[in-house]
GUTORVO-604616 format. One record per residue: residue number from 1; residue in one letter; chain; z, x, y of N, C-alpha, C in turn. Coordinates in Angstrom, 3 decimals. Atoms other than C-alpha are relative to their C-alpha. Example, Ala and Ser with C-alpha at 12.3 -4.5 7.8 and 13.67 -1.06 7.14 Angstrom:
+-----+--------+--------+----------+----------+----------+----------+----------+----------+----------+----------+----------+
| num | residu | chaine |     n_c3 |     n_c1 |     n_c2 |    ca_c3 |    ca_c1 |    ca_c2 |     c_c3 |     c_c1 |     c_c2 |
+-----+--------+--------+----------+----------+----------+----------+----------+----------+----------+----------+----------+
|   1 |      a |      A |    0.000 |    0.890 |   -1.190 |    7.800 |   12.300 |   -4.500 |    0.000 |    0.900 |    1.200 |
|   2 |      s |      A |   -0.060 |   -0.820 |   -1.190 |    7.140 |   13.670 |   -1.060 |    0.730 |   -0.770 |    1.090 |
+-----+--------+--------+----------+----------+----------+----------+----------+----------+----------+----------+----------+
REM end
This chain:
+-----+--------+--------+----------+----------+----------+----------+----------+----------+----------+----------+----------+
| num | residu | chaine |     n_c3 |     n_c1 |     n_c2 |    ca_c3 |    ca_c1 |    ca_c2 |     c_c3 |     c_c1 |     c_c2 |
+-----+--------+--------+----------+----------+----------+----------+----------+----------+----------+----------+----------+
|   1 |      m |      A |    0.775 |   -1.138 |   -0.835 |  -52.787 |   52.326 |   72.254 |    0.653 |   -0.441 |    1.934 |
|   2 |      r |      A |   -0.039 |    0.403 |   -1.728 |  -52.539 |   50.538 |   76.057 |    1.538 |   -0.390 |    0.366 |
|   3 |      f |      A |   -1.232 |   -0.137 |   -0.868 |  -49.064 |   49.503 |   76.435 |    0.527 |    1.236 |   -0.552 |
|   4 |      e |      A |   -0.600 |   -1.118 |   -0.374 |  -47.861 |   52.703 |   75.587 |   -0.670 |    0.855 |    1.197 |
|   5 |      k |      A |    0.630 |   -0.480 |   -0.966 |  -49.830 |   54.054 |   78.111 |    0.200 |   -0.600 |    1.426 |
|   6 |      l |      A |    0.004 |    0.470 |   -1.396 |  -49.009 |   51.763 |   80.586 |    1.841 |    0.310 |   -0.062 |
|   7 |      v |      A |   -2.171 |   -0.574 |   -0.047 |  -44.897 |   52.140 |   79.473 |    0.505 |    1.681 |    1.006 |
|   8 |      i |      A |   -0.407 |   -1.489 |   -0.884 |  -45.627 |   55.969 |   80.285 |   -0.357 |   -0.362 |    1.617 |
|   9 |      v |      A |    0.998 |   -0.316 |   -1.812 |  -47.729 |   55.556 |   83.502 |    1.713 |   -0.531 |    1.002 |
|  10 |      l |      A |   -0.942 |    0.240 |   -0.796 |  -44.641 |   53.221 |   84.774 |    1.187 |    0.736 |   -0.229 |
|  11 |      y |      A |   -0.547 |   -0.562 |    0.095 |  -42.205 |   55.031 |   83.459 |   -0.121 |    1.788 |    1.218 |
|  12 |      l |      A |    0.346 |   -1.230 |   -0.426 |  -43.331 |   58.360 |   85.446 |   -0.400 |   -0.800 |    1.886 |
|  13 |      v |      A |   -0.066 |    0.624 |   -1.400 |  -44.116 |   56.004 |   88.520 |    1.849 |   -0.354 |    0.908 |
|  14 |      l |      A |   -1.396 |    0.789 |   -0.121 |  -40.564 |   54.364 |   88.564 |    1.198 |    1.875 |    0.098 |
|  15 |      r |      A |   -0.440 |   -1.187 |   -0.312 |  -39.046 |   58.050 |   87.909 |    0.180 |    0.574 |    1.131 |
|  16 |      e |      A |    0.136 |   -0.188 |   -0.894 |  -40.423 |   59.055 |   90.850 |    0.438 |   -0.770 |    1.409 |
|  17 |      f |      A |   -1.040 |    0.951 |   -0.925 |  -38.783 |   56.142 |   93.083 |    1.276 |    0.261 |   -0.216 |
|  18 |      v |      A |   -1.826 |    0.297 |    0.460 |  -35.412 |   56.507 |   91.530 |    0.386 |    1.395 |    0.568 |
|  19 |      l |      A |   -0.685 |   -1.541 |   -0.431 |  -35.753 |   60.375 |   92.535 |   -0.246 |   -0.018 |    1.139 |
|  20 |      e |      A |   -0.143 |    0.367 |   -2.234 |  -36.881 |   59.836 |   95.975 |    0.840 |   -0.695 |    0.534 |
|  21 |      l |      A |   -1.118 |    1.182 |   -0.435 |  -34.613 |   56.713 |   96.409 |    1.112 |    0.923 |    0.080 |
|  22 |      y |      A |   -1.828 |   -0.695 |   -0.134 |  -31.131 |   59.222 |   95.709 |    0.098 |    1.667 |    0.331 |
|  23 |      s |      A |   -0.285 |   -1.549 |   -0.457 |  -32.479 |   62.586 |   96.894 |    0.775 |   -0.190 |    1.494 |
|  24 |      p |      A |   -0.486 |    0.077 |   -1.541 |  -30.276 |   63.753 |  100.070 |   -0.317 |   -0.272 |    1.483 |
|  25 |      d |      A |    1.288 |    0.237 |   -1.273 |  -33.435 |   63.288 |  102.532 |   -0.088 |   -1.607 |    0.195 |
|  26 |      v |      A |   -0.017 |    0.978 |   -0.119 |  -33.343 |   59.817 |  101.936 |    1.438 |   -0.582 |    0.021 |
|  27 |      f |      A |   -1.416 |    0.272 |    0.341 |  -29.913 |   59.389 |  101.171 |    1.229 |    0.102 |    1.634 |
|  28 |      e |      A |   -0.060 |   -0.419 |   -1.588 |  -29.096 |   61.144 |  104.933 |   -0.906 |   -1.431 |    0.779 |
|  29 |      r |      A |    0.777 |    0.983 |   -1.139 |  -31.863 |   58.394 |  106.462 |    0.365 |   -1.675 |    0.453 |
|  30 |      y |      A |   -0.205 |    1.224 |    0.612 |  -30.887 |   55.659 |  105.014 |    1.963 |   -0.268 |    0.454 |
|  31 |      f |      A |   -1.319 |    0.814 |    0.330 |  -27.082 |   55.437 |  104.758 |    0.796 |    1.037 |    0.956 |
|  32 |      f |      A |   -1.380 |   -1.475 |   -0.992 |  -24.803 |   59.014 |  106.816 |   -0.431 |   -0.890 |    1.063 |
|  33 |      k |      A |   -0.302 |    0.394 |   -1.575 |  -23.835 |   57.627 |  109.951 |    0.312 |    1.562 |    0.627 |
|  34 |      g |      A |   -0.415 |   -0.976 |   -0.163 |  -22.757 |   61.377 |  110.481 |    1.608 |    0.258 |   -0.520 |
|  35 |      y |      A |   -1.580 |   -0.920 |    0.527 |  -18.672 |   63.080 |  110.504 |    0.419 |   -0.957 |    1.260 |
|  36 |      k |      A |   -0.805 |    0.818 |   -0.857 |  -15.557 |   61.396 |  112.569 |    0.926 |    1.631 |   -0.520 |
|  37 |      r |      A |   -0.593 |   -1.251 |    0.127 |  -13.386 |   65.015 |  113.062 |    1.453 |   -1.019 |    0.109 |
|  38 |      l |      A |   -1.170 |    0.887 |    0.374 |   -9.852 |   63.582 |  111.808 |    1.438 |    1.447 |    0.455 |
|  39 |      g |      A |   -0.665 |   -1.108 |   -0.378 |   -8.358 |   67.459 |  112.414 |    0.628 |    1.148 |   -0.692 |
|  40 |      k |      A |   -0.506 |   -1.176 |    1.277 |   -6.236 |   69.970 |  110.952 |    0.575 |   -0.929 |   -1.098 |
|  41 |      f |      A |   -0.856 |    0.743 |    0.284 |   -4.645 |   68.781 |  107.835 |    0.348 |    1.171 |   -0.966 |
|  42 |      t |      A |   -0.371 |   -1.046 |    1.064 |   -2.074 |   71.367 |  105.376 |   -1.314 |   -0.438 |   -1.602 |
|  43 |      v |      A |    0.548 |    0.428 |    0.944 |   -4.471 |   71.348 |  102.467 |    0.254 |    0.288 |   -1.374 |
|  44 |      t |      A |   -0.821 |   -1.031 |    0.491 |   -3.101 |   72.231 |   99.511 |   -0.484 |   -0.470 |   -1.503 |
|  45 |      a |      A |    0.762 |    0.365 |    1.034 |   -4.369 |   71.619 |   95.334 |    1.605 |   -0.011 |   -1.511 |
|  46 |      y |      A |   -0.557 |    0.284 |    0.722 |   -2.893 |   69.992 |   92.442 |   -1.116 |    0.004 |   -1.424 |
|  47 |      e |      A |    1.012 |    0.791 |    0.698 |   -4.188 |   69.278 |   88.958 |    0.777 |   -1.065 |   -0.881 |
|  48 |      s |      A |   -0.527 |    1.658 |    0.370 |   -3.223 |   66.448 |   86.379 |    0.980 |    0.414 |   -1.186 |
|  49 |      s |      A |   -1.259 |   -0.168 |    1.141 |   -0.577 |   68.159 |   83.724 |    1.521 |   -0.785 |    0.437 |
|  50 |      e |      A |   -1.106 |    0.607 |   -0.870 |    3.096 |   67.196 |   84.171 |    0.341 |    1.291 |    0.839 |
|  51 |      i |      A |   -0.463 |   -0.940 |   -0.775 |    3.394 |   70.533 |   85.931 |    0.011 |   -0.929 |    1.591 |
|  52 |      s |      A |    0.164 |    0.364 |   -1.315 |    2.043 |   69.206 |   88.844 |   -0.083 |   -1.797 |    0.242 |
|  53 |      c |      A |    0.236 |    1.737 |   -0.047 |    2.191 |   65.052 |   88.402 |    1.366 |   -0.462 |   -0.389 |
|  54 |      g |      A |   -0.561 |    1.406 |    1.201 |    5.089 |   64.053 |   86.114 |    0.106 |   -0.693 |   -0.266 |
|  55 |      k |      A |    0.456 |    0.844 |    1.213 |    5.302 |   61.534 |   84.209 |   -1.262 |   -1.127 |    0.530 |
|  56 |      f |      A |    1.494 |    0.918 |   -0.399 |    1.850 |   60.078 |   86.463 |   -0.704 |    0.827 |   -0.420 |
|  57 |      s |      A |    0.343 |   -1.120 |    0.403 |    0.358 |   62.940 |   84.480 |   -1.328 |   -0.383 |   -1.038 |
|  58 |      d |      A |    0.610 |    1.196 |    1.170 |   -2.200 |   60.217 |   82.401 |   -1.417 |    0.147 |    0.162 |
|  59 |      g |      A |    1.526 |   -0.021 |   -0.043 |   -5.793 |   61.874 |   83.829 |   -0.702 |   -1.670 |    1.204 |
|  60 |      r |      A |    1.145 |    0.992 |   -0.520 |   -6.006 |   58.526 |   86.031 |    0.059 |    0.366 |    1.718 |
|  61 |      t |      A |   -0.526 |   -0.227 |   -1.822 |   -6.051 |   58.287 |   90.264 |    0.919 |   -1.069 |   -0.401 |
|  62 |      a |      A |   -0.350 |    1.045 |   -0.109 |   -4.184 |   55.852 |   91.931 |   -0.801 |   -1.410 |    0.146 |
|  63 |      i |      A |    0.880 |    1.085 |    0.475 |   -7.055 |   53.534 |   91.946 |   -1.115 |    0.298 |   -0.885 |
|  64 |      n |      A |    0.292 |   -0.359 |    1.050 |   -7.558 |   54.314 |   88.671 |   -1.594 |    0.966 |   -0.544 |
|  65 |      m |      A |    0.723 |   -1.028 |    0.279 |  -10.240 |   56.907 |   88.459 |    0.177 |    0.991 |   -1.012 |
|  66 |      k |      A |   -0.758 |   -1.319 |    1.239 |  -10.010 |   59.722 |   86.276 |   -0.444 |    1.231 |    0.745 |
|  67 |      v |      A |   -0.490 |   -1.442 |   -1.238 |   -9.168 |   62.712 |   88.038 |   -1.004 |    0.865 |   -0.217 |
|  68 |      d |      A |    1.201 |   -1.290 |    0.250 |  -12.028 |   65.264 |   88.356 |   -0.541 |    0.679 |    1.383 |
|  69 |      y |      A |   -0.554 |   -0.577 |   -1.120 |  -12.764 |   67.798 |   91.018 |   -1.264 |   -1.096 |    0.979 |
|  70 |      g |      A |    0.792 |    0.871 |   -1.193 |  -14.086 |   65.794 |   93.996 |    1.050 |   -1.057 |    1.082 |
|  71 |      i |      A |   -0.805 |    1.418 |   -0.028 |  -11.008 |   63.462 |   93.823 |    1.155 |    0.894 |    1.067 |
|  72 |      c |      A |   -1.247 |   -0.049 |   -1.214 |   -7.652 |   63.772 |   96.967 |    0.432 |   -0.471 |   -0.456 |
|  73 |      a |      A |   -0.976 |    0.924 |   -0.197 |   -4.729 |   62.768 |   96.835 |    0.436 |    0.129 |    2.206 |
|  74 |      i |      A |   -0.036 |   -0.206 |   -1.068 |   -3.823 |   61.816 |  100.530 |    1.309 |   -1.294 |    0.416 |
|  75 |      d |      A |   -0.777 |    0.377 |   -0.921 |   -1.404 |   60.061 |  102.617 |   -0.480 |   -1.789 |    0.223 |
|  76 |      p |      A |    0.656 |    0.808 |   -0.199 |   -2.262 |   56.115 |  102.603 |   -0.088 |   -0.723 |    1.400 |
|  77 |      e |      A |   -0.640 |    0.917 |   -1.338 |   -0.179 |   55.220 |  105.784 |   -0.995 |    1.210 |    1.538 |
|  78 |      v |      A |    0.695 |   -0.833 |   -1.364 |   -3.076 |   58.537 |  107.666 |   -0.702 |    0.068 |   -0.323 |
|  79 |      i |      A |    1.206 |    0.442 |    0.271 |   -6.216 |   57.867 |  105.581 |   -0.410 |   -0.773 |   -0.693 |
|  80 |      p |      A |   -0.243 |    0.903 |    1.114 |   -6.884 |   55.438 |  103.800 |   -0.628 |    0.169 |   -1.264 |
|  81 |      l |      A |    0.930 |    0.080 |    1.920 |   -8.192 |   55.037 |   99.763 |   -0.695 |   -0.250 |   -0.091 |
|  82 |      g |      A |    1.272 |    0.378 |   -0.152 |  -11.405 |   54.712 |   99.402 |   -1.122 |    0.952 |    0.165 |
|  83 |      v |      A |    0.855 |   -0.592 |   -1.055 |  -13.074 |   57.120 |  101.670 |   -0.484 |    1.273 |   -0.142 |
|  84 |      v |      A |    0.442 |   -0.929 |    0.763 |  -15.194 |   60.100 |  101.388 |    0.256 |    0.980 |    1.130 |
|  85 |      l |      A |   -0.247 |   -1.123 |   -1.309 |  -13.607 |   63.588 |  103.163 |   -0.757 |    0.903 |   -0.196 |
|  86 |      y |      A |    0.834 |   -0.902 |    0.790 |  -15.555 |   66.247 |  103.775 |    0.592 |    1.147 |    0.841 |
|  87 |      i |      A |   -1.773 |   -1.426 |   -0.580 |  -13.257 |   70.392 |  104.038 |   -1.615 |    0.665 |   -0.016 |
|  88 |      p |      A |    1.438 |   -0.726 |    0.242 |  -16.249 |   72.554 |  105.085 |    0.532 |    1.345 |   -0.605 |
|  89 |      e |      A |   -0.549 |   -1.070 |    0.520 |  -16.328 |   75.646 |  102.797 |    0.358 |   -0.734 |   -1.841 |
|  90 |      y |      A |   -0.535 |    0.691 |    0.924 |  -15.022 |   73.292 |  100.203 |   -0.577 |   -1.198 |   -0.710 |
|  91 |      g |      A |    0.930 |    0.876 |    0.419 |  -17.238 |   70.448 |  100.007 |    1.061 |   -1.393 |    0.019 |
|  92 |      y |      A |   -0.637 |    1.321 |    0.222 |  -16.436 |   66.336 |   99.868 |    0.669 |   -0.251 |   -0.860 |
|  93 |      f |      A |   -1.084 |    1.139 |    0.939 |  -13.798 |   64.628 |   97.814 |   -0.125 |   -1.390 |    0.791 |
|  94 |      i |      A |   -0.516 |    1.184 |   -0.567 |  -12.997 |   61.523 |   97.711 |    1.543 |   -0.865 |    0.044 |
|  95 |      t |      A |   -1.411 |    0.152 |   -0.605 |   -9.653 |   59.992 |   98.828 |    0.709 |   -1.263 |   -1.547 |
|  96 |      a |      A |   -0.423 |    0.729 |    0.991 |   -8.622 |   57.984 |   95.374 |    1.339 |    0.455 |   -1.260 |
|  97 |      d |      A |   -0.723 |   -0.044 |    0.327 |   -5.365 |   58.950 |   94.718 |    1.174 |    0.876 |    1.052 |
|  98 |      t |      A |   -0.701 |   -0.348 |   -0.975 |   -1.937 |   59.853 |   96.380 |    1.338 |    0.573 |   -1.114 |
|  99 |      g |      A |   -0.775 |   -1.081 |    0.946 |    1.249 |   61.585 |   95.356 |    1.762 |    0.112 |    0.934 |
| 100 |      k |      A |   -1.522 |   -0.260 |   -0.579 |    5.149 |   62.243 |   95.788 |    0.603 |    0.527 |    1.438 |
| 101 |      k |      A |   -0.578 |   -0.947 |   -1.251 |    5.000 |   64.782 |   98.324 |   -1.032 |    0.252 |    0.933 |
| 102 |      v |      A |    1.364 |    0.264 |   -0.629 |    1.688 |   64.177 |   99.748 |    0.395 |   -1.312 |    1.286 |
| 103 |      k |      A |   -0.200 |    0.744 |   -1.024 |    2.909 |   62.775 |  103.104 |   -0.386 |    0.413 |    1.507 |
| 104 |      g |      A |    0.818 |   -0.653 |   -0.959 |    1.545 |   63.058 |  106.499 |   -1.093 |    0.166 |    0.040 |
| 105 |      r |      A |    1.481 |   -0.501 |   -0.088 |   -1.373 |   64.919 |  107.314 |   -0.341 |    1.245 |   -1.186 |
| 106 |      i |      A |    0.080 |   -0.693 |    1.171 |   -1.284 |   66.426 |  103.465 |   -1.206 |   -0.454 |   -0.372 |
| 107 |      i |      A |    0.700 |    0.850 |    0.758 |   -4.252 |   66.539 |  101.593 |    0.004 |    0.908 |   -1.284 |
| 108 |      d |      A |   -0.192 |   -1.006 |    1.293 |   -4.149 |   67.942 |   97.756 |   -1.562 |   -0.666 |   -0.739 |
| 109 |      i |      A |    1.702 |   -0.323 |    0.871 |   -7.752 |   68.678 |   95.905 |    0.525 |    0.204 |   -1.083 |
| 110 |      y |      A |   -0.037 |   -0.430 |    1.061 |   -7.534 |   68.374 |   92.609 |   -1.333 |    1.180 |   -0.515 |
| 111 |      l |      A |    0.536 |   -0.870 |    0.541 |   -8.697 |   71.346 |   90.511 |    0.588 |    0.389 |   -1.352 |
| 112 |      k |      A |   -0.024 |   -0.090 |    1.663 |   -8.677 |   72.277 |   86.770 |    0.924 |    0.222 |   -0.435 |
| 113 |      s |      A |   -1.345 |   -0.394 |    0.813 |   -5.889 |   74.580 |   86.174 |    0.992 |    0.430 |    0.651 |
| 114 |      i |      A |   -0.818 |   -0.383 |   -0.859 |   -2.772 |   75.327 |   87.521 |   -0.003 |    1.546 |    0.600 |
| 115 |      e |      A |    0.762 |   -1.587 |   -0.033 |   -3.969 |   78.918 |   88.090 |   -0.475 |    0.167 |    1.074 |
| 116 |      a |      A |    0.695 |   -0.268 |   -1.862 |   -6.401 |   78.261 |   90.362 |    0.644 |   -1.034 |    0.845 |
| 117 |      c |      A |   -0.557 |    0.734 |   -1.410 |   -3.895 |   75.635 |   92.268 |    0.878 |    0.956 |    0.881 |
| 118 |      k |      A |   -1.100 |   -1.406 |   -1.241 |   -1.570 |   78.847 |   93.192 |   -0.831 |    0.838 |    0.256 |
| 119 |      r |      A |    1.089 |   -0.631 |   -0.307 |   -4.828 |   80.619 |   93.520 |    0.260 |   -0.297 |    1.645 |
| 120 |      f |      A |    0.010 |    0.114 |   -0.331 |   -5.390 |   78.399 |   95.739 |    0.498 |   -0.102 |    1.625 |
| 121 |      g |      A |   -1.418 |   -0.167 |   -0.953 |   -1.909 |   78.002 |   97.709 |   -0.263 |   -1.296 |    0.479 |
| 122 |      n |      A |   -0.543 |    1.443 |   -0.800 |   -1.000 |   76.109 |  100.790 |   -1.719 |    0.611 |    1.239 |
| 123 |      k |      A |    0.634 |   -0.333 |   -1.024 |   -4.358 |   75.943 |  104.186 |    0.376 |   -1.099 |    0.664 |
| 124 |      v |      A |    0.205 |    1.137 |   -0.644 |   -4.397 |   74.259 |  106.805 |   -1.227 |    0.130 |    0.533 |
| 125 |      l |      A |    1.380 |   -0.155 |    0.053 |   -8.051 |   73.481 |  107.048 |   -0.466 |   -1.345 |    1.361 |
| 126 |      s |      A |   -0.156 |    1.175 |   -0.794 |  -10.273 |   71.161 |  109.590 |   -0.570 |   -1.220 |   -0.962 |
| 127 |      v |      A |    0.320 |    0.988 |    0.876 |  -11.175 |   67.668 |  107.946 |   -0.607 |   -0.797 |    0.264 |
| 128 |      y |      A |    0.889 |    1.005 |   -0.553 |  -13.952 |   65.423 |  108.561 |   -0.060 |   -1.135 |   -0.763 |
| 129 |      l |      A |   -0.134 |    1.236 |    1.044 |  -14.129 |   61.640 |  107.383 |   -1.624 |   -0.351 |   -0.038 |
| 130 |      v |      A |    1.668 |    0.613 |    0.059 |  -17.891 |   60.689 |  106.422 |   -0.370 |   -0.773 |   -0.064 |
| 131 |      k |      A |    0.129 |    0.529 |    0.151 |  -19.236 |   58.278 |  107.337 |   -1.316 |   -1.041 |    0.154 |
| 132 |      f |      A |    1.116 |    1.095 |    1.419 |  -22.053 |   55.403 |  105.582 |    0.109 |   -1.244 |    1.314 |
+-----+--------+--------+----------+----------+----------+----------+----------+----------+----------+----------+----------+
REM end
C-alpha cells in the first residue's frame, strides 16, 4: 500500500513539473528569442496527393517528416530547411519540404484537401523567422 501511495505522489509531482516545463510561458522564458522579419512572400497551399505532388506523393517531406498541418515547403536557397516560421493569422510552420515550383520567395503551406488549397489561393503575406 505504501508503494502505491508513493507512485501516486510521484506521478502527481512529476506531472505538474512536466506540464510546467512545457507550458508556453516557460518555453518563451527560456527558449524563445524573438522573431526576425523576413519580408513579404507569396504563400500558396498544397496537399499530399498526386495532383499537388506528382510522383512524390508518398506523404513524407524532403527531410522525411510525415506531412501534416504546420509543415511548409520552401526554397532552401532562400530559407533553410528545419527552421520555424510564423505567418500572422495562419500560425507556425516548420520548413520541412521543398517543391519543384517552390522557387524564390514562395512558401507552400500544407492543407488537408485540394478544396482547401483552392480556397486558400495565393496570398502575399509577411513572414517571420522564429529565433530560439
